[in-house]
N, C-alpha and C positions, 0 to 999 in steps of 0.2 A: 502793896500790900495793904494798909491801912486806909485808902483811897478809896479800895474795894470793897472793902467791908463797912465802911460808912457809907457807900452808895447804895448799898445791902440795905443796910439800919433805915438809913433816908427813905428806902420804896416803904418799908414797910412801914413806919412812921407816914406814909402820906406827902410827902414832899415833893415838890420838886416837879408834880403834876398840871400837861398843860390840857388838859381836858375842860370840860362844862362847866360853869358852878353846882350843879343838881348834879351832878354824877363827881366831883371834887368831895360835894358833903357826902357823895355816899359813903366816900377813897374814907372821908375822919372818921365817919361813926364805926367803918368796921377796925379799919386799919389803926385807926389816930387813939379812938376810947377803950372797944372790945382787946385790945394787944394791951393797951397802957394797965388795962387791970389785973389781967394776968400775969405781966411783967411790968415789972419796974423800968420807966426810961433810970431810974437814974442809976438802977443798977445795973444796966446795959452798957453806959458808956462807963460808969468807974469799970466795969469787966475790960469794955475795951479798952481804956488806959493800959488795964495792967497786959493787955494782949499785944500792944504794944513797944509796951516795956521790954516783955520776953518774946522777941520773935519765934522764938520754938512753939510757942505755946500759937501762933495763929494760926494754923489749920486746923489743931483741935476745937478751935473756938468758936471756927468759922463754919466750922460743920453741925455743932450743934446746935449755931443759931438756926439755920436751915433746916435744922432737923423741926425744931424749937415752933419759931416763926413763922417760917410757910406749913406747916401742919396745921397753927391756929388760923391762918390766913383760911386758908382751903377748908378750912370747917367756916367762917364765918362769912364766907362767898357764897358757899354753897355752890360749889361750878362741879360737875362730872366730868372727868378728865377727857371724855372722848368731844365734849358739846367745842363743835366749830363756831365762835362766832362768827354771826351773820349769817349762817349757814345751817339746812337743815341735814340732820342726823343723816337724813339716808343718805348724802351726798357727801357723809365726811370722809374722808382717808384715811381716819383713824378708828380702828377697832372698839367695843366698846372692856373690853377687858386690854390694860394696860401693856405693854412687850416689862418683860424681866432686861431691868440693866443695874449689872453686878459691877463694879469698877470705872465707876467713871462718872464716881461724884463729883470730881474737883472739876470735872472738867463741865459740867452740870451745869457746877456753880460758875464757869465760868462764861460759856452760852451762857446762863439768864444776866451777867452782871454785861457784860457788850450789847446782851437785846433791852435793858432796864438802861444803860447807859446817862451821861448829858448830853454827850452828842445830839445836839440837831439836826445835823445834816445828815443825809442818808446814808447808811451804814452797809457794809456788805461784811458778811461775816461766813469764811468759808470754814466748812467741816470737811477732811483728808484725811484719808485712807483706805487699806487696799478693802476689794470686794469681801462683804464678810464680815467686818470688824466691830459695827456698829454702829455705822456712821447717821443711816436712817430712824434706828432707838433713838440713837443722844438727840434728833432734831426731834424726835416727837415728842421726847419724854418734857423736854424743853416748852415745844412748843402749846400743851396741851396743859404744861401745870396754871392754875387758876392764876398766877401772880403774870404770866405772861400775857392769858385771856384777858385780862381786866382790864393793861395795863394798855391794849393797840385795839383802834376801832373795829379794825378791820382783818384778818387773818385769809392767807390763801397758802394751801400747800398743793405744787404739782408735782409731777414726778414726770421729766424728760429725758433721758433716756439714750442710745445712739442713733437712732431712726424717730427725729421729733419733729413735731410741723410749727411752726408759731401760730396760728387758727387754732391748732387743739388749747396751747399752755396758756390765751389768749383766754378761753371755750371759759377752760377745770377754772380761769382766776375768777370772771363774771358769774360762775355757779358759785362759789364760798360767797363770794363780796356781794350778791348781787341774784335776787334767786326768782326777783318775778319771771323770766323766761325760762321754759326748758331748753336740754339739750338740741332736744331736737330743734326747734325757733333759731335759736344762738348759729347752728351747722349749714342754716341758709345764709348769714350772712359775709360779709366780705370779709377780707383781713384789717382793712382801712377802719371800716366797718367796727369792727371790734376792738383795736388798737384804741379805737378813740374813747368809746364809750369804758374799755378798762381805766384808762389814764383820769377821765370824768370821775369815777365811781374814786379814785385814789385820790383823787385833786382835794388838799385842806383835811386829812385825813393820814393816822398816827397809825399807818399798814406793818403789818407783816408779811412780807411774802417769801416760803419758799422751795427754794427750785429745788429738788430731788436729781440725785444719779446725772450730773451733768458733765459730756467728755467731752468740749470744746470749748472754748471759749468765745466762737461763734454766737452759741445761742444767748451767754451773757448778751455778746454786741448789738445783737437782730430783736434784745427784747426790754432793753433797759432803758432805751426812751418810752418807752409807756409808764414808768414808775418812776410819779417826778418826786423831785427833789425841794422838798417847799418848806422845810424849815421846822418838820413837827416831829422830828424823833423817830423816821421810819426804819426800819431795818432789811435787809433782803439775806436769809441765812440757806447758807448755798451745801450740799454734798457732794462730793466727786473722790474718784479714786484717783486722778492725777496732780502730784506735786505740780507737775509745770503749769497748770491752767490757773491753780490759786496763786502760783504765784503773777500770771499778766494780768490777775484778777487784783491784785494788790501790793506788787512787790515784795509780798515774806509767806512766809511758809500759811499760816493762817493757822489754825485748831488741828492737830496730829497729834490722832487717835492709834496710841501705840497697842501693842495685845495686851493680856492681860498676864501678871504674876499668877505664880502655884497657887496660891492661895484664892484669891478673888477667880480662880478656873475653876478648883471646887465647888467655888460656894455658889456657882452661876449653876454647873451643871448640877450638885446637889438642890438645888430650886428647881433646873429644872427636869430633875424624875422626881419628888418628892413635896408632896402639899409646906412638908413642916421639917424643923432639924431633926426632930425627936424622932421623925416614920425610917427614918434612913437606918438601917442594920450594923450598928455597930463592927460586926465581920465582912461590911465591904465599903468602910470607908479606906481602908489603909487601898483595896483597887482599884475603888474611884477617886485617891485623888491622883493614883498613877497613870488615869484612864485622861485624867482632869488636862496633866501635865505634859501629857503626849500624843494630848491635842496644839500644843504649844499655845495656846492659851490666845484662838481668834476665837473669837463667840460664838460667829455664826456654827461652824466644827462644833463647838461644844453643845450648844442648843440643839441642833443631830442629831448624835450619839446619849441626846437627853432623852429626847423623842424612840429614841431605836428603845433605850434600857427603860424607857417608862410602858412601853406596851410589850416588855416581855417578864416571867418574873427575878424579879432579886435574888437569883441566886450566884454565888462566889462562885463559879465553872462558869455562867453563863461570861460573866464579868469581867472575866480572866480569858476568855475567849476573845471578847470584844478587845481586849486589851492585846492580848498577841498578836490580832490584825494589825490594830493602831500602830503597835512597833515597827510594822513592816510597812508601815506607808507613811508615816510621819516624815521618815528623815530622807525621802524623798524631793526630787527639788522644787524650787516653791512655791512655781507657778502650778503644782497640781496637785498641790495635800489637801488643798478643804475641799476637790473633786474624789482624791480617791477617798476622804473622810464620807464622803456623800454615797460613793459607789455602795462602801460597806453599808449603808441606809438600802440602797436600791435591792441589794445583793438577798438582806436581810425580808424583802416585800415576801409577799405568799404569791403565787404564782400567776392567783386572778388578778392582781394591783397589777400588775409588773405592765399591761396592756397603755391601763387606765392612765399608766405614772407618763409611759413613753410620750404617748397624745399629747402630753400638754406641753410639747413641742413646737406644735405647731405653731399652737399660738407668737406672736410677735408678744417681742419682753415689754414686761410691763400691761403688758392688756389685760382689764378687768373681765373678766371670762364670765359672761351668763349663764349659771349655773342649767337652770332651766333647755339652754338650747345644748347644752354641753353633755349630761346627762341621755339625751334623743340620740345625741352623736356616737356615744359612748355605745346603747344599745341596737344600734345602725351596723355600727364597727361589727357588733358580733363578741365583747368583753365582757356578756354579763353572762354567768350563771343561772339557769332556771333554777329558782329558786321556786317549791309549795310553796305556795300559798304567799304570793308576794308576786308585787308587778315589780316587771324586770328596773322601771324608772323609778320606783322605792329603793331596790339595792344598788343602780348609780350611783343610790347618793351616799347611804352604807358607806359602798366603797369612797367614794369623795371624804365621807367624815374623819375614814380609818386616814386616809395619806393627811388631813388636816391636823390629823393626833400624831402624825407620827415627825410634823411641819417639816414637811415635804411639800404642803399645798397650806398657802394661806388663805385665810378667810380675809375678805374685804369687806364683805356687810351679810346680817345677816335680814331675814324676813320675819314679819311678825313670829311666827309657829314655832321661829327662830334654828329655822333649817337655815343654812347658808344660800342667800339670793348671788353672791360675785363670788368670783374667786381668783386668784391668779400664784405667779409662781414667784420666788428670787430666784435672779439673774443666773446666778451658780447653779441652782437649781434647775434654770433651764441647759444652761450647758450643762449637767447631766446628762439631763435627758436626750437633747441629742447628741454626743456623745457613744451614748449604747445604744438607741437609735441609730445611729453612722457602723455601733459595731454589728450589731442583731438584721440590718437592711433593714428597715420596720417604716421608714420613712426620710426621705429626700426631704429639706428642709430649706430650698434656697440661702442663701449668705448673700448681703450685701453686697453690691458690683461683682457675685460669680455669673460673670458673662456665660461662662460654657457651661454646660452639663457634662459630667465626662459618660460616655459611653457606655459600660460599663453599671453606673447608675441608669441612664436610661434603657436597660436591658433588667435589672433587675428589682426597681421602684416599684411598689405599687400602690405609695401614696405619695402625696406632694402636697408639699407645702408653696407660695410663694403670696411674701408682704410689702405695701410697698414701702419705696425707702427715701428719702427724703432729694436725693438730687440723682436720677439713672435713666435722666432722656434716652440715652444711648440703649438704654439698657429695654426697648420693649422693642424691636425687629428681634432681638435674640432666642430674647424668651420665647416670644411666641414661637419664633421658630423649634426652637431646645421643646416645648411641649409638643409644637405637631409630631417632631418622634420618641414621642410614649405616648406609645397609642393600650399600652398593655398595663398603665395605672389602672386605680380600683379607686383610687381615695384624691379627690383636688378640693382644693382648701384655700381659695384666690382671697386675698386682699388687695388687689393690683388697678389701676383700671389700666383698661388699653390692653389688658397681657395676655386676653387668652381668644383662644383659635377657632374656629368653629367646631361648634359637638360632634361631626364627625369625627372626627378625631381619639372618639372616647368614648368607642362603643360599648364595652367596658366596662363603665364605671358606677363603679355601687353609689358615691357618695358624692355632692356636690355638693361645696356649700362654698357660696359666692354671694354673700349678705352682707355688706361692711360700705362702713360710710364713703372710702373714695370709690367705689362700684356704684355710686347712683346713675351716669350714663351709662353703663355697660346694662343691659337686659336681656335678655330673650323672648323666644318664641314659644308657646306652648308649646306649638307640634314638635320643637327642635328639642325641647327636655322629655317631652313623651318618647320618644327615640332609643332614648338610652334606658331598653327596654329590663338590662340587671341593676336600675336602682333601686338601692334601700331610703335614701337620705335626700333629698333635693331644695334646697332653699337657696330663691332666687330670686331678683328683679327681674318681673316683666312686662313685656310692652304695651303700654295701654291701646295702642292703635290698630293692634294687629285685632285678628277674628280670637272674638271674646269665648268662644266654643270649647271644648274640650275634646278632641278628636275620640271619638268610637270604641280607637282600638286602646286605650286607657288601661283597658285587666287585663292589657301584656307584660303590662308594669306588674307581675303577680306578687314581686318581692316588694316595691313598695312599701314602707312606714312610714315614712313624716316627707311632705308633701308641705313647701312655709311658699307661698310668692307673695309678695310685697308688692304698694304700688298698684293692681288689679283686681278687677273685678271680673268672674267668670260663670257661665255655666258649664252643668255634670252632666255627662251621659246615665244610663240608669247603669249602664255598666260595673259605676264605681261600688256603685252595690255589690259589687262578684270581687269587690279586692278586700280580701279576705285578712290578707298583713299587717296594712293601712292599721295606725297608732296613733297617730296626729296628722289630724288638715288644718292651716293657720293660710288662710285671703284676707285681703279687704273686705271685700263682698266674694260668699260665693253662692249660685242660689245652685239647689240640688233638689233632682223629681221625685216623683212617690218613687220607693221601691217596685218592681214591676209584680204583675200577679197571676203568672202565666202558671203558677200550681207547679213549677217543679223550676229546681236550683232554686230551693227559698234560701240565697247565703245568709249564716250569721256573723256580722265582726265586729266578733267577743274580744277583740285586741284594741275594738279603738277605744281614745280614753280622750280624744281634744276635736271637736269642731270646731274653728271661729273661723268666723263669722258667718251665720250662714243666713240667706234670705229668704223673706216671708219666708220661715220654716214651718211645716207641719209633723206635730207630734202626731204622729195618727200611728191605728194599731202598729201595723207595718212598721213603722218607724221605729217603736220601740221594739219589738221583739228583734229586733237588725244591731241594736246600739245598747244589751246588755250592761255594758261596765265601764262607758261613758264618762271620764269625769270632771271635764271641766265643756263648758256648752256656754259658744256669743250669741243671741239672733237676733232679729234687727226686723223690723216689720216700712215696708216704703206703700209709698199713692195710698189708694184705698188698702184701709183696714173696712174688714168686713167679722170681725167679732173673733175673740177665742174659743168659741164651739167649732167656728169655721177653719180652726187650726189647728183642735182637735190640743188646748195645752192643757186640759186637764188631765193629760197622762204623763206629762211631768213627772206626777205625784209615783209614775214608775219607776224614775229613774233613779234605783235604790242606793246606785254609786257617785252620783251627781253633787260634785263638792263645792265644782263653782260655777256660777251663771250668771250669764251677763241677759237683760233684755231692752229691748232699746225700741223707739216706737220714732219713725221718722215722716210718720201717714199725717195726708192734707185733713184727716178728721180722725180725735180727741177717743181714745178708747172708753167703752159705756163704763163705767166704774160696774153694775148693776153683774153687766156681763164678766168683767175681771174677776167680781166676788165671788159668781160661781163658779168661773170656766180655770182661772187660774188658780192653778195648785200645787201649789211647789213642794218638792219633799226632802223629811226632816233631814238626810243624808246631808243640806246644804251648807257649806263653813266660808261661801264666800258671795254674794248677792249685791249684783250691780242695778236698781232700775233706772230707767230713763223713761219720763212722761208719760208713762201710768196714769197719773191722774187721778192716783186713788185720794183717798183722804183721812186727815191722819189718824182718826179713829179707827180704820181701817186695816190699823198695824199691830192692833191688837190680837186678832184671828188672823191678818195673813204672815204677817211675820214676825213678831215679837215673843212665838209659842216652838218654831221652831231653834231645839234647845242646843244644836251644835253651833250655831255661825257664828262666827270670828270676826269675818269684818261684811261691812255693810255698805256700798255707795250710792248715796239719796242722790243721783241725778236731778236735770231741768227739769220742772214740775213732775215728778216722777208719785210725790202726795201735794196734794191742794188744798189751801184750806189759811187760817190766820192763828191757830192753836194748837200745839202738841200736848196731851196730855199723857202721859208717861206711867202704869201701874206696876206694882212686884210681881212677882216671879217670871219674866220673862227678860229676853235679852241675857240669858245666866251668863253665855260665855264669854259675850262678845269684847274684843279687844279696840276695837277701830270702827269708829264712825261719821262717818262724814255728812255732811250735806251741803250741798252744790245747787245753788240758782233757783231753790225752792222759795221764789220772791214775794207766793205771799205771807210766809210764815210770821209771825213776831211775836209771837209768847209760845215760850217752851217750861210746860210744869211738870218738875220730874224733882225725884230726892235718892243720895247717893246707891241708897241701895236697889238700884232700878236696873244700875247698870253695875253691877257688883265686880266685876272683871276689867272695866271698859280701862286700854291703859293711853288709847291716842284719841282726841274732837279736833275735828277740822272740817271748818265752818268756809265757806265761801260764796262772797257775789249774795246777803241779804242781806236786802237794803231797809228794807225795814225791821228787822231783825231788835228785838226791845233791849233784849238783855241774856250772857248766860245764868242761868238758875247757879244760884251760890252752891249747893248740894253736890252740884257738879266738882268741884273740888273737895268733895270731904272724900270723893271715891279714894278706898286706900292704895288701889294698882295707878291710878290716873300719871301720868309723864310726861305728857303733854299738850297744850292746846294748841292750833292755829286759825286764825282768824286772817283771811285774804279778803279785801275788796266787803266789808261786813259795813253797818250802819256803826257811829260813833258812841252808838251804847252800847254795842256790844264789846267795843275795844275796852272802853272802860268796867266794864262787867271784868271779860278779864285780869284787868289791872287786880282790881279789888276782888277777886278771886284770890291770885299771887300770894298780895297784900294778908288774907287771912291766911293764908297754909304759912306762910312765914311764918307769922306770926304764933304759930303752934309748928314751929323746929320742922316743917315739910320742905325738906332741901330737897327734891327728887322733883318739880313740878319746874316744869319749862314755857313762857308762851311764848310765842313768835306773833305777829302783827303782821299783816301788806295792807298799806293803804293807799290810794291818790291824792295826794293834794294836801294834806294834811299836815302842815306843820305840826300842830299841836303837839301831837300823839310822840314827836321827836321827845319832849318831856317827859316822858310816862318809861322812859328805857333805863334799863337797869340788865346788870349781868344776868340775869334770869329774864327777864322780860325785854324780848332783840325786838327792834319795828324796823320797816325799811319803806322808809316813803316810797310813792314814785309820781314822778311830777312830768306832766302830761300838758298835752297844750287844747 
């Protein structure tokens, strides 16, 4: 215990670091000077001596040192608890709100001690306990501690689960430690290429890898060779429910997480319900403690019940009702206790939320679910109530927020507007979904190695979900045959390559979701898909080699609401203008004809919200009348461009509900500037705008873009604006939160003031070779959170460093800068906790 305390103290004082001189100097300044100014080292070691003499006080002093010193270090390091070292926040596995942890302070210190210990060889740190005990929460809290962030050169978090893929593990690690390539690019590389890159990325660096939710030692056997043991003090933290896995890994029991006692259970329950301790009515404390006690110390049960109580009025009668129901549940067998507690939350759901919740079971375990796709499916499945004056998609997002507030669905990532971008479910919650879905015959989700589908399921289930599994070579023939025997299926969600039989077997399908990273080789012809006349939702990868024309009979799919086709350009017939139920149409490139002008049957596509991408889009009078509620529109122009007036782009201003718009020019000739100024008119409703090769002058920004009152996201792609200098003025971009300038190769100077972008949060600069500097006033913007500089001039990088230094001098602790550069080693010396540098070496 004495060594334990001494190691923590020596870490706080900056001793034992193997970092570079510049990094060590920063540590000495922070931990050596500032901490010593506030806490005398003599007093600390005097106290330490007393603690050693009186072993009964060791625990108390450790806790005091933890709270006092780590708090000081967190203050001086200015580290956000959710920031990933070497990773953009959008890819972080942690949400910005750190999870509440009660009752595991001693374990947290033990974990941090093991992470920062003096052993130079690679160490495995296993955390073991039953599902819902808080293993992941403990790992996340230690992973995000500023002391740990600063101690390691790189960190990576990977969730494994039962059905793992080594390629996915390698990709997730690379996305955390090296951000120069996208997930799409990495997914195209072989396992051998990825493993070599991971090994090179970790070699010579002190790294922390978290492997969350391991179910077998086989996972470690397959990935450990990629983690070099190079004497840098690296650590691999593992969480698992299986004690035998831990014993096989290290020959001992690891860090075992036990249940909370009654006092800590009540503390966690109270914090899950009320923001402040005094907010809890005195008359509810007794019954609240009884509820906490009956949760039997399982943190997940406590948090879920807390979410249930937080959504209801705090009355004694209701809390007694909860307590009485719990008393009948908690004494049942151990394996079902948590599910029965979760079942209580399910029973408390309003009727309209239950199908949305049960539907979460169709997604694979630990899947990060894209919300934009999820709400489309919910709408097409008919789960949403029609609310006067509110779009169904907006209602779906409200449903999702409600489920998240009840701690049944987890927020994985939020977008710039605060809305949920990705969500997921805890595995125990997913088990609840599957259990209830089975009981209510709501959906059939094939379990791993379940080769035979019972006859009762074939005749009764209308929704079928089949996903990739790790080792099921023998499964394909049986699965395909089973599906052929399920002609009554209404919804088919597939993530398993090679499993789909002919669509001729599914004439009654309403939902076909077959867009998955494991289905790259499974393509459909549009002709076959458009035979599904009952379809409401179709998401597929289509065959590039087949005829690109839609059949004219497409309008027979009169119920179709969402059509998503990946990897395919296509030509739509005029009959598409008769499909009044359409809400979302997304293609790689889709060419649409003008609406028919026969004077009869002038259909209005009043439900249409998304068109992406439409090739050579002509926004004529008839088009504007037919799509009055369009919300997202992406258009592109190819070959010869005959001018904005030829495509009636002055009518864009009449799309009063358009919020997201992208315009891309891939033409042989450049758009004429005068023509664009006169005839390219945007509506004030725009919140997101992307332009590519519009070839406007920077001065045109004042008249074309800056005055858009609702604009929040603005992306300037290649040569959207040309010229050497951009000078902004006050009174414009009043609501802009995200600004990206990419590949505007002429830009050299940017003259601006902080008042010109009063709400800017993120600045993203890419491929600006001539850019002289980022204006210093950018750093004065009070809302600014991050600056990204990728493949820009040296001067741009140095100016970003200067801005950060100036802001840190004024105690602006919130600004983060990330630099990605090619072959410029000098930039690495600029790195600091808030200034991340990634140098990409290229031949």
